[in-house]
N, C-alpha and C positions, 0 to 999 in steps of 0.2 A: 431649506438649504438652497432652493432654486434662486430666491431673491438674493441671498448672500453670495452665491456663485456669480450672479450678474454684477453685484457690487465689486467683487474681486476682479472680474474681467474688465470692468470699467477702469481699474487702475493698473491693468496689465498683469494680473496674477491668474494664470490658467488653473482650472480645477478639473479633477477627474472624479466624477460622482459614480457611485455604485450602490447596490442594495445587498443586504444580507439575504440568504436564501429564504428564510421564513417570511421576509417582507415581500420578496418577489412572488412567493406562492400565496400571499395574503393570509398567512397563518397568524394567529394571535400569540402563540407561545414562541418565544425566541429560540433560536438554535442553541446547541451546547456551546460553551466557551471555546472548545476545540474548533468547531466549525466557524464560529465568529472570528477568531483570531486568524484562522487559515484564510478566510475570506479577505480580511484586511491585508494579509501578506500577499495574496494573489492580486489584489487591486494595486498595491504598491509596485509589484513587479510589472504589471501591465502598464501602469503610468510611466514607469522608467523606460519601458520598451517603446511606448508611443511618443515619448518626448525625450529622446536621448540628449544628454547634455544639459538639460534644465535641472536646477536644484529641486529636490523633492522634499516637500513638507508633507506630513501625514496628519491625520486627525479627523475630527468630525464633531457632530452634534450629539451630545448626551452619550448614549451607550456606544455609538460609533467611535467617539473619542476615547472612551474608557477601554474598548476592545483594542484600539490602536495602541494605547500605552501598554496593555497587557501583552500584545504581540511584540512590542519593542522589548519589554522586560524579559520575554522568552527568547530574544535574539532572532526573531523572525523578520525584522525589517532592515534589510541591508541598504545602505546608501541614503537613508533618510536623514536630513539635516536637523529636523526639529518636529515637534508635535504641537498642534494647536487644538485646544479644547474649547469648543463653543458651548459652554455649559457642561462642566464636568459633573456627572451624577454621583456625588459622594455617598448618598444614602437614599432610601425610598422617601417619597413625599412625607414631610413632617415627622420623620422618624430619625432624628440625628444620630449618626454613627460615622466611624472612620474606616471600617474594614475594607470598603471598596477602594480605598486609597493606599492600602498596604503595599501593593506591588510597585508603586511609583518610585520607591527608593532604588529599585533595580533598573530603572530607565536611565540610560547613560547619555542621552542627548538632550538638548534644550527643550523646554516645554513652556508654552504660553497658555495660561488659564484666563479665559474671558468669562466672567461671572456676573450675573445680575444680583442686585441687593435684595430682590424679592424672589429669588430662586428657591423653591421649596425642596429641591433635591440636593442642595449644597449650602448648608449653614456656614456662612463666612467665618464665624467664630471657630469652627472646626477646620476649615480649609486653610486659613491663614497660617497656623502652626505647621501644617503639612508642607506648605509652600516654603516657609522659612527653613524647615529642616532639609529641604532639597537644595538649598543654597543657590549657587550660580546656575544650576540646571533649571530653575523654575522662575517664571515671571507671572505675577497676578495683576490683571487689570480688572477693576470693578466698574460695572456699568450701573450707575445710580438709577434706581427705580425700575430696572428691567427684571422680568421674571425669567423662568427657565427657557422660554421661547424668545426671549429678548423683546417681548412686548412691554410697552410702557403705558402708564395711565395718562389720559389726556391732560390731567392737572400737573403732570411732570414738567410741562413746558417744552418738551421735545416730541419727536414722532418716531414711530417704528422705523421709518425709512432713514431718518438721521442716525438712529442707533446702528442700523446695518452698515451705513457708510462708515461710521466710526469703527465698527468691528473690522471692516475690510482695511481701512487705513492703518489701524493698529497692527493688524496681521502683517501688512507689507512693511511697515516701519521696523517691526520686530525681526522679520525675516532678513531685511537688508543689513541689520546689525549682527547677524549670526557670524561666528568665526568661520573662516574658510571660504568666504564669498569671493 
């Protein structure tokens, strides 16, 4: 996320990074969903206080993004204009399922899904119908050859740095097009 934050800063998008308590304490077992969504809500409130007047997008990488959407589905994210998922973890590695996406239908703000074609935590054949069912609330951008961490193989003809630039540019373009800007 550090390199992505730098790319977002390069194009004028401020970021507010935080860690979940279990990460801060270097524990392997994640906190309960209640603690995770409360952490997201606290981070959103703090970002709004630190940067009054700036439009707020929430989201994150992998579980951070999923917990953001769960917090939104629970009505915990006031003033957020949209959610950006940098690799939505739809299922455990190589165990295709859709249960982790069930709550997305309760999210009532725009969502941007940025997913690699080699992401073992999100089978695109399962994600596409979810995004389609969300209608105008969801946009999916597929990054060819990228894995869950947005790494690409050397033979892909691109670089990890170019992929990060593309993620940042896509995020900014999507955010600029959101209603109410």
